[in-house]
Structure formats: structure tokens, C-alpha cells
N, C-alpha and C positions, 0 to 999 in steps of 0.2 A: 443724614442717612445715623451718625452717632451721636447724634444730640436725641433723638425719639428715644434710640435703647441705653443711652445714660439717660434719659428720666425714669422709663419702666424700670431702668436697674437699683435707680437710689432711691425709688417709691416702695416696688416688689422685697429688695433684699436694704433694709437697714438697721441700724446699730441701734436705734432708739429703742423705746418701752411700749411700741404701739405695734403691739403684736393680734389685740382685735382687728388693725387691719389689715392686716397682714395675710390673717382669716377670712376675713369679708372677703379679699381678692382671691384670695385662692378658689375659696369654693364662687367666686364668680365666674374665671377662669374655668373650673371644672364642670361647674353648669351650661356655659357655652360652650364646651369640649362634646358636654352627652349632646345639646341640642345641637350638635352641626353634623356628629357620628350617626345621630335617630332620623337626621334627617335625608345623609346619604343612604342608609338601609330605607326608610320607606320608598324613597325617588329605586331602589336595583327594585325591591320587591314589583312599584308599578309597573315599572319596565317591562319583567318576567310577566307581569299579565297582560298585558299592551299585547307580546309575543307569544300569550297563549291566547290571546281571545283572536289574533290576528289569525292566527293558523287557522281555528276551528274553525271561523267564515267565510273565510280564502275558499276552501273550498266548495260555498258555492258559487262564485262565484268565475265569472270567465275569466280564460290570459287577455284577449284584447274585447272589450268594450265599445263600442260604435253608437255615438248618441246622435240625437239635431245639432243645431247652434240657436234654433229658435225652436221656440213651440214644443208640441210632447211630442209625436211624431214626422215618419218621413217616407216616402217612399219607394225605396229601393232602386235603384237600374240592376236591372231583371241583368243585361250583359258583368256587367263585373258583379253580382253576387254570384253568377255563373260559373266568371272565372279566376275568385272567393275557394267553392265548393270544391271546384277542380285544381285544387294547388297541392300540389303531394306533404305540403310543409303543414297542411290543413287540416285538423283529424276532423271537425263536428262545425256544420255553422248552425245555427238555430234565431230564427227572430224570433222576438218578449216584447209583447204591448204590457207598462203598465200604469195604472191609473188606484188613484185612493176611491176605495168602494165603503157600505155602508153591511153592515153585512150581518144579518137578523135568523136567527135561530130560538125557536121557538118566541119565549117573553123578552130574550136579554138580546141587546146588540151592541154594537161594536165599530170604530173604522178601524181601518186593513187596507192592507196595498193589496190589486187582485193582479195576479202577472196572465197573461194571456201567450201560452208556446204550443210552441209543434211540439213532433213528433220526436225532432233530435235533440231535443231540451235537457232529457237524460245525457246524453253521452255528453255537453257540454257543463252543467253542474257538477254531476256526478250525483244529482236527489232521490236516487226511486235506492238508491243504499243507505239513506239516512230513514226509512221509513216503521217505523214503531207497530204502525196496526193496518190491518189494510193489503195493498196490493196498488203499482201503478197503473192508473187506467186512465186516461184523459178523455172517452166514447164507448160509448156502447151502442147496441143497432138502436135504441129507443134516446138516452137519452144522456148527458155531458154529465162529464165528475169532477169532484173540485180534490183537490188534492191543500189539507188544512193543515199549520205550522203548529202544534206542539201550543204554545204560547197564547193562538189566537182559538185554538179547540179548549184549551181552560178557561177565557173568560166568557168564551162563546154560555160554555158545558155539554160540547156536542158528544151525544153515545152514541156512536158509531154502530150499534146494534141497531139502533132504534130507525125499522124501516119506513116508517110513518109519516116521521119526523124532518123535511129537509129542512138544505140551511138554502135562505133567500140575499140575494144581491141585490141594492141598489145602486144604482150607476150614476153618476151628473149627465146630465144631456150636453155638451159643450156649447150646439146649434143655439141654444132653446137659452135667453138674456129670465133671468129671474128667477123666481122660486118656482 
């Protein structure tokens, strides 16, 4: 340990007239210090952003999310599901089916995630408290309704006041092979 310190002190602090070398070494040390400090600062800022984004997006995610081991769907055991619903420690249970879909509105198309939800979904995700325009309604007597996220509504250019233009959803057929 003494040899590296001896060599460092000999070349950084010497009595010879090599002031330019000392100046360059000092500037190098200062540059490395500023670079390391900037890196630590950037990492701290991104760590703060991570917790902010997680806090904002975690409001849509349930506390427990049960998914199949293989495939996309499974049929839940009705006795097991009834037991979970009757557990006093469970506030709400919602069944959700997710699938990629093609959304078309007018002449604009985009791919997104379609979620089929039940009536208890608002108690699990609290998504109804984030609605900016309209009300939470899954169905009425004649039609089914869709709740569109702000990003998808912006991409498709959806006008919620235009009752003549409807959103068209194209879903892949899992049983059919080929186009």
C-alpha cells in the first residue's frame, strides 16, 4: 500500500519545474471528480423518477395478480374462487382477460391491449377515479362500451362527442391458423 502512495506523491508533488504536468494532473483529477459527481447526481434523479413512475402506475395494478403457468387463459376453480371471495381479508376479486388487438377509429389504426373486465374491476384497480371525460359504464341495454386510455385516444384521434363514429376492434382468432 505504501508503494502506490509513494509513487502518487512523487509525481503529483515534486520539486522539479514541471508545473505543466502538475496542472494537467490536477485538471484530470478535477474532471474525474466532476464526472463522478454528475454520474451520482443523474443516478439519484433517475432513482427518484423510478419511484414516481412506479407510484403512478401501481395504482392500476392489483395487490395479487394470478396468471396461468402456460398459455394465456385458465378456467378458475369455482370452489376456490368462492373461497377467496368469502375471505374477510380480501376486499375484492375481479376476473380480467387481456389480449392484443387492433383498434380502428375512422381512417386511423393502432395496436393496443384490450382488457375484458367484470363489474368488480373498479374496486380492484380504482380506474374509475382517473376518468377525465365520460363515466365508467361497461354496458347498457343495447351496446357494450369501451374505456379508452388517454394515449390510445390521442393516437386514434377519438372524438367522444361524435356519436356517429364508432371504435372498431379487431381480435386475432386463436383457433384459426394463418392470416
